[in-house]
N, C-alpha and C positions, 0 to 999 in steps of 0.2 A: 570343424567348430564353430560353436555357436558364436555369434559376437559379442564380448561383453558389454554390457548394459550401461547408456552410460549416466551421472547424474546429473541435476538440471542445474548448467553449474549459469552463476544471474551474467556473467562479462559475456562466456557463450552467446546467450539470446540477448543478449544488446547488439552484438554480432552480427547473429539470424533475424533481427529483423529490421536491421541497418541497411541488409543487403538484401532482401527481398521484397518484388512487389507485389504489391498486396491489390486486388479489384476487389468493388465490395455493390452491395446490393440491397436494398431492400423491396421486397416485392410482395405478395399476397401473406401478407400481416408474419414475413421470416425477414430475417437478417445474413444474408448471401456473400461468405465473404473466400476467395479462391486466389488461390497460392502454386506455386513449382519450387520442390525438395533442391536446394540450389547444390549443387555439384561440389562445396568444399565444406557445408556447415550443413552439421546435429547427426552427421554420419551416428547408427550404435544407440539413437534418443527414442525412447518410447515414442508414438504418434499421440498419446496424449500430453507428455512432456513439451514435447517439438509443440504444438497447439500453444499452452499454455506459454512459450517462449515467444510467440506470434502475436495471439491473446494474451497478455498481460493484465490485463484489466477484466477478464472475466474469468472468477476463482476455480481453482485445481475442479471441485465437486463437480460443480454445473459442467463443465465441459467435459467430464467421464460420464454425466446423467445423460449429456448429449449424445453422445458415443453407445454409447450403452443401450440408447433409443435410437440409434440407427441416422442421427438426422450430420451423417459424416461419411462423403467416399474420398476415397484412393481410387485413380484411374479408374474411377464408373464404377467403384464395389464399392457396398457396404462396409467401413475401416471398423475392428478392433483395435478396444484400449492399448492394448500390449506392445501391438502388431511394433517392429522397426519400422524405422524410416527406410526410403531408399531414394537418392538423388534423382531428379527428374522425375519423380511421382505429382499429378496433377492430383490436389488435396480440394476437398470443395467444403465445406462447411456451410450447410444451411439449420438453422434453428431458429425456432420461434420465436418472435419477439415476448418478452416480457408482460408480465397483464400487470395495467395498474389496479390499485389499491385505490376503492373509491372512497371509505373511511383515513385515507391517509389524509395528513396538514399537509398544506400544498409547499413545498420547498422554498426557499426566504429567496429572498431578489437573487442573479446573479452580481456577484462585486463583479466589474474589469477593471485591472489596476491597469491595461494597458493593451492597447485594439489596434492593429496590423494587417494589411489584406492578408497576410500569409501563417497568423497567429493570432489568439489573446494569451493576456496571463491573467488568471484569475484567484481570486481571496476565497477561499476554502474555509468555511464557517466551520467552530465545532459541531462535533456530533453529525457532521453529512456525506454520508458515505464516498469514496469516486466514482464508485463504479454499480453495475447492477451486483448484486449477493444475491443468492437461491434462484423463486420463481417472481419477484416481482423486481420496479426500476422505478420504483416511489418516491421520490426526494433525492437523489442523488444527483452528485455531479452532472455527471452526463444526462439525466432527465433535465438537470437545467439547460443547459449546450441545449439539447434540442430543440426544446423549447424557445433558445432566445436564436437558435436558424429560424423556427416557425415564424418568428417575426421579424428577421431580417433580408427573409428569403433566401437564405444561403442553404448545397446542400449537406443536411446531414452525413452525409456518407464522406462526409471528408473530412466529417471533426473527428481529431484523437487525440488521447492525450498523451502528453509526449513524456512526462512524469508525474509519479503518483505520490502520496502520503495519505497518509491511518484515517480512517474512520474520525479518530477524537484527536489528530493534530489538523490545527491551523495551518491559513498560510498559501502560501504561493503554489499556482500546480497551472501550466505551463500546455498549450493545447494547441495545434498544428490544423490549421484549414485548405492544408495542400498537399496530397500527395509525396509531392518535390521537398516541399518543407520539410514535416516529417520525419525522412529519409536524413535529411542535414541535419536537423535539429537531434535525431536521436544518436547521430551517428557522433558529434559533437559532446553530446552523455558520452558516449562510449569511448572518445577518447579523453574525458576527463576534461573538456575545456567547458562545462559546464560551474560557478561556482556558485554553491550554494548556504545560508546558515542558518541559520535557526537562534531561538529567543529559550528559553526552557527553565519553569522553574523549579529550583532541587530542591531535598534535605539535607544539611548542610551545610556548610562552605570549605572550598575544596580549597586543599592545597599541595602543595605551591595554588596561589590562586589563578594563574595561563599556567596553562603545559599543554597535554594530544596528553589523548591513551591510546594503546598501541594494541591493545589484548583481540587474541583473535575468533572468530565467532562461527560459530559451527551452530548446524540444526541441532532441534532439544529435540528432545519422546516426541514418540508420532502421538502422542495422543494428546499432546498439549500445541497452543498455539507458539510457546515461547522456542527462545534462540536460545543458544548455550555457549559462554567462553567455552577453550578449550582447545590445546594443543595445535590439532588439527584442522583449526578453523581454517577459515579467509583470515589472508591480511586485512587488516581494519586497522584505518586513521579517525581519531576523530578530533579533532584540538578545540579548547576551551577559555576561557576568560569568565572569573567573577564580574559582572557588569557592577551588583546593588546587593548587601547583606541588609538579610532583618539585623534589626537591633540588638539581639539575642544570639544573634548569630548561630538559630535553630535551622535556618533556609537563605536561599542567596538566587538571585537568575545572574542566568548565564547566557551569553553567547557560544556556539557551536559552529565550526566549520566542519563541513566534509570534503575526505579526502578521498575516501571511495564510501561506496554507497551499498552496508550491507540492509537487511533487514532489520528492524529493529534496531541500526545502529548508534543512538545518541542513546534512547532509554537503558542497553544492556550497557554498555557502557558507564552508563554515572550511575548505575545498580552495581556492577561489579565492584566499586571505586569507592563502596558507601555512603553512595549522593542520589536513591533513586528518583527519578521524577514523580515532585505531586500527582497524587490522581494518578498515578499507575500499577493497576493492581493488577497486574501481569508480576512485574519482576519489584516491588513496590505495595503501598498498599491506598486503595481506592481515596478518596473525598467525597464529600456531598455536592459541594459546588462545579465540579464539572461531575462530566462521563467520562473521563483516560486523565491521558498526560496531559503533563501542561505544556506541551509544545506546539511554536510556532515558527512554521516557516519564514521566516522578514527578510532573507535577502536571493535573487536571484542574478546572477552575467551570464549569458552567454552569444554565441555570434547569431547577429543575424543570417537569417536564412540565406539572403540572395545578396547584402554587403557586404557581407561577414565583421562588422563594422559592431565594437559591444553594446549587448540594449543590457542594461539596468533597472530592474527594479524592487520594489520593496513596498513591505503591507503591516500597516499597524497595526499592535499588537492587537491580537482579539480581541473582542468588548468583555467577556468570561473569562479568557483568563488574565487583564490588566486590572480590573476589576476581584479580582482573587490577589493580585500580586498587591496591590494597593491594600490593601487588608492587611497584610502579613508584613507592608515595609512601615504599614505604624503600631508591629506589634503585635498582634494582632496571631492569627494558627488559621490552615484551614479546616474543619469539622472531620473526623476519621469516617468512614463506612464502612463496612460488612463486605465480601464478596457475594455477588447472587449466585445462586445458583445454577444460570447459563454460564456465570464468568467461572466458577468452578469446577463444572464442566468445559468447559474450550481449556483451563490447566490440564484437564484430565485428574482429575482432585477427585474422586469418590467423594458423592453425599454425606451425610450422619446422619440416618434411616432409625437411629437407634439399635438397640438389644432385637435379634428376631426371632423369633421360637422354631427350636429347633422340632425337623420333621414329625419325629418319633415322638416327644412328647403332645398329649392333646389339650385346646387350650385351657380346660378347666386345669391340668397338671403344673401349667405354665406357667399361672396366674398364680 
C-alpha cells in the first residue's frame, strides 16, 4: 500500500531544519548542499518539499527547476522531484550560482543593528528580497550579506537566514554566522522562544483597541499567492494594539505580536477583520507611496545561542513607512493605485483583454 503523501507542515519543517546537520560548499560556480535524511523527521514527504523545508530561503519553483534539470542526487543517483524521501538517504544538491544582472541597481548598504561572533541582526529595507528569486540574486539581502562577508573575510557558506520577511515588509532579520548557532536559533524559533513584534498601518481603527485575532489560516487557491481563513486551517494567534489613530479615524498605527508564525498571518488577520494593511494589494488595495503592505518587523527578543541570555533588538520604523504615517497622522491619506498585470497574475485574476472575436466569424463580420 502506497504511503500517504504528507503536506508541507511549517512546524515540522522547522523541526527538520533544527535537527539536520548540513554541509555547504561553493565550488566551480555552484552552490553545493549535502545532508542525510533524518530517521525521525520528514517521513512520507516528497523530495521537493523536503528540500524546501531544508532550504526555505530558496523558492519552491526554483528548487523544482533544479530537480528537473538533474542538479540533485539521492544516494548518488539523479533524483526526481516527486519521489518520497527515505530515512538515512544521502542528498546532494549542486545548483548553479545565480547570475548577476549587470543593469541592476546596487543594493542599499547593509543596515546592521547588532553584531555578534555567532550572529547578525540586520534591518531589511522595504522592497528588498530576503533571498534569491528566479534566476538572479541581484539586490537581495543575501546578496548584501555575501558582499559584507567579502569585506569582513568571513566564509559565506556559514551565513544563513534564521527568519524571513516578505519583500515589501521591512525590519528585523536574524542571520546566523555559525552552523551550531543556526541549529540553536532555529530550535528557539521552533519552541516559540523568539518574541517578534511588528508595526503596521491599517485601514480603520480596530475595536476594541487592544485584543487578539485567532482565525485559523490555510493555503489559498493553487493559482494565487494569497492565504485563506478557513475552519480546517492551522491555529493562528495575533495580538494587536492601536498605538495611534488618524484624525478622522480612517487609519491606525498598530503594534502587533505573533504567537504563531503562519505565512501572511498579520496581513490576512487584519484584512479578515476589516482592517487591511495600507498598500497590501493581496488582501486589500495598493497605494502609490509603497510597493506593498505597510508592515515593519520592529522588535525581536531571542536567547543568545551560546549563553542563553535574552538578546533584545529594535529597528526604527522604515523611512518610507514613517513618511507615509506622518502624512496620515496630519490628516492626509495614501494615494490609491491599481493592481499591475503582474500582481493580478499572482492572485490568479484573469487579465481583461476585452471581447474576443469568435473563431467562426471573419474579422470583417466581427466588425
